[in-house]
C-alpha positions as CSV (number, residue, x, y, z in Angstrom):
1,M,-106.6,-16.7,-147.3
2,Q,-109.0,-16.7,-150.0
3,N,-113.1,-17.4,-151.3
4,T,-112.9,-16.1,-155.2
5,D,-116.5,-17.6,-154.8
6,N,-118.5,-19.7,-153.2
7,N,-117.4,-22.7,-154.6
8,T,-113.9,-22.1,-154.5
9,V,-111.1,-22.2,-151.8
10,E,-108.0,-20.6,-152.6
11,R,-105.0,-19.8,-150.6
12,E,-101.5,-18.0,-151.5
13,L,-98.9,-19.5,-150.6
14,E,-95.2,-20.2,-150.1
15,L,-93.4,-23.8,-150.4
16,K,-89.8,-24.1,-150.3
17,L,-88.5,-25.9,-153.3
18,V,-85.3,-28.3,-152.2
19,L,-82.5,-28.5,-153.4
20,S,-80.0,-30.3,-150.9
21,P,-80.1,-30.9,-147.4
22,E,-78.7,-27.4,-147.0
23,R,-80.2,-25.6,-149.5
24,A,-84.3,-24.4,-150.7
25,I,-85.9,-21.4,-152.4
26,P,-89.1,-20.2,-151.9
27,V,-91.3,-20.9,-155.2
28,P,-94.7,-19.1,-155.0
29,A,-97.6,-21.6,-155.0
30,R,-101.6,-21.7,-155.0
31,L,-103.7,-24.1,-153.5
32,A,-106.8,-24.6,-155.2
33,Y,-110.7,-26.5,-154.0
34,R,-113.5,-26.0,-156.2
35,T,-116.9,-27.8,-155.2
36,D,-117.1,-28.3,-159.2
37,D,-114.2,-31.4,-158.9
38,P,-114.5,-32.5,-155.3
39,Y,-112.3,-35.1,-155.1
40,A,-109.6,-33.0,-156.4
41,V,-107.3,-30.2,-155.5
42,H,-104.5,-28.0,-157.3
43,I,-101.4,-27.0,-156.3
44,T,-100.2,-23.6,-158.9
45,F,-96.5,-23.0,-158.8
46,H,-95.2,-19.8,-160.0
47,V,-91.2,-21.0,-160.9
48,G,-89.7,-17.6,-161.8
49,S,-91.2,-19.1,-165.9
50,D,-94.2,-17.3,-168.4
51,H,-95.7,-20.6,-167.4
52,P,-96.4,-21.7,-163.7
53,V,-96.3,-25.3,-163.2
54,H,-99.9,-26.7,-162.4
55,W,-100.7,-30.4,-160.2
56,T,-103.7,-31.6,-159.2
57,F,-103.8,-34.9,-157.2
58,A,-106.6,-36.1,-154.7
59,R,-107.6,-34.0,-152.3
60,E,-107.6,-37.8,-149.6
61,L,-104.3,-37.8,-150.1
62,L,-103.3,-34.2,-148.5
63,V,-105.4,-34.0,-145.6
64,E,-104.0,-37.9,-145.2
65,G,-99.9,-37.0,-146.3
66,V,-100.5,-33.9,-143.2
67,F,-101.0,-36.6,-140.7
68,R,-98.5,-39.5,-142.0
69,A,-96.9,-40.4,-145.0
70,C,-98.6,-41.2,-148.0
71,G,-98.4,-42.0,-151.8
72,H,-96.5,-43.8,-154.4
73,G,-95.3,-42.8,-157.6
74,D,-96.0,-39.6,-159.2
75,V,-97.3,-38.1,-156.1
76,R,-96.0,-38.8,-152.0
77,I,-96.4,-36.4,-148.9
78,W,-95.9,-37.2,-145.0
79,P,-95.8,-34.8,-142.1
80,T,-91.8,-33.6,-140.7
81,K,-90.0,-30.7,-138.5
82,V,-87.6,-29.4,-140.3
83,D,-85.2,-26.8,-137.5
84,G,-88.5,-27.6,-135.2
85,R,-90.9,-26.3,-138.0
86,S,-94.1,-28.9,-138.6
87,V,-94.1,-28.6,-142.0
88,V,-95.8,-30.8,-144.7
89,L,-92.8,-31.9,-147.8
90,M,-94.3,-33.7,-150.9
91,A,-91.9,-36.1,-153.4
92,L,-93.8,-34.7,-157.2
93,S,-92.6,-36.9,-159.7
94,S,-93.3,-36.5,-163.6
95,P,-91.9,-37.1,-167.0
96,D,-90.4,-33.4,-166.8
97,G,-87.9,-33.9,-163.6
98,D,-88.7,-34.2,-159.4
99,A,-89.2,-31.8,-157.0
100,L,-89.0,-32.3,-153.3
101,L,-91.0,-29.7,-151.6
102,E,-91.8,-28.3,-148.3
103,A,-94.7,-26.7,-147.2
104,P,-96.0,-24.8,-143.6
105,S,-98.2,-28.2,-142.3
106,A,-100.7,-24.9,-139.9
107,Q,-101.6,-23.5,-143.5
108,V,-101.8,-26.2,-145.0
109,S,-104.3,-28.1,-142.7
110,A,-105.9,-24.7,-142.1
111,W,-106.9,-25.1,-146.1
112,L,-107.7,-27.9,-146.0
113,E,-110.4,-27.9,-143.1
114,R,-112.1,-24.7,-144.7
115,T,-111.9,-27.7,-148.0
116,L,-113.2,-30.2,-145.6
117,R,-116.2,-27.4,-144.7
118,A,-117.1,-26.6,-148.2
119,V,-117.5,-29.7,-148.8
120,P,-118.1,-33.0,-146.0
121,P,-115.9,-36.5,-147.5
122,G,-118.3,-38.9,-148.2
123,T,-120.6,-36.2,-150.1
124,E,-118.1,-35.3,-152.7
125,S,-120.2,-37.9,-155.2
126,E,-123.1,-35.5,-154.2
127,R,-121.8,-32.7,-155.9
128,L,-121.3,-34.5,-159.2
129,G,-125.0,-35.1,-159.3
130,M,-123.3,-38.9,-160.4
131,E,-126.3,-40.3,-158.6
132,D,-129.0,-37.9,-160.8
133,G,-127.1,-38.4,-164.0
134,L,-127.2,-42.0,-163.1
135,A,-131.4,-42.4,-162.8
136,E,-131.5,-40.2,-165.5
137,L,-129.6,-42.7,-168.3
138,L,-131.1,-45.1,-166.8
139,A,-134.8,-43.3,-166.6
140,T,-134.4,-42.9,-170.4
141,T,-132.9,-46.6,-170.9
142,V,-134.8,-48.5,-169.8
143,I,-137.4,-50.7,-173.3
144,P,-140.8,-51.7,-172.6
145,D,-141.0,-55.3,-171.6
146,E,-143.0,-55.9,-175.3
147,L,-139.2,-54.8,-177.2
148,W,-137.6,-57.7,-174.5
149,L,-140.3,-59.8,-175.5
150,R,-139.8,-59.5,-179.4
151,D,-137.1,-61.0,-181.4
152,P,-134.5,-58.4,-182.5
153,W,-133.3,-60.0,-186.2
154,P,-135.7,-60.6,-188.6
155,S,-136.1,-64.5,-190.1
156,D,-133.5,-65.6,-192.8
157,E,-136.7,-67.9,-193.8
158,S,-138.6,-67.2,-196.4
159,Q,-142.6,-67.4,-195.8
160,D,-144.7,-69.7,-197.9
161,G,-142.2,-69.7,-200.9
162,E,-141.0,-65.8,-201.1
163,L,-137.6,-65.2,-202.1
């Protein structure tokens, strides 16, 4: 497990790409969580090609998936046991294909715990500075009362016979 800096929590681990109930192949992967993107987790799969495969989805989805089945569509996650080992299964779907990946529960849970210490649930928006940004935006767009009282469109009628 490694921290590349105070703002990133990373973990290298080996997942299994499930090809059939009897066959799976190892896939090195990196889990990454960045405090500047507090709602997301990033997983990079090194599948033996020049281009690793990157997936990003909600941290909350992975947290819930460690305990119970969740997700729909492109990302579905659920806990199970395989040969007596606790694992987390991730079903990923894209236009390029589908994959079923098996991750060791203990390693994923330990990494998730570190992300939850870095940014506790419910505090993610504070990391984005949304309240400060919204307050700044509203402060710069407040229009003084006298502007609200003015007619925004000049009259089409001419005064004193002017054309």
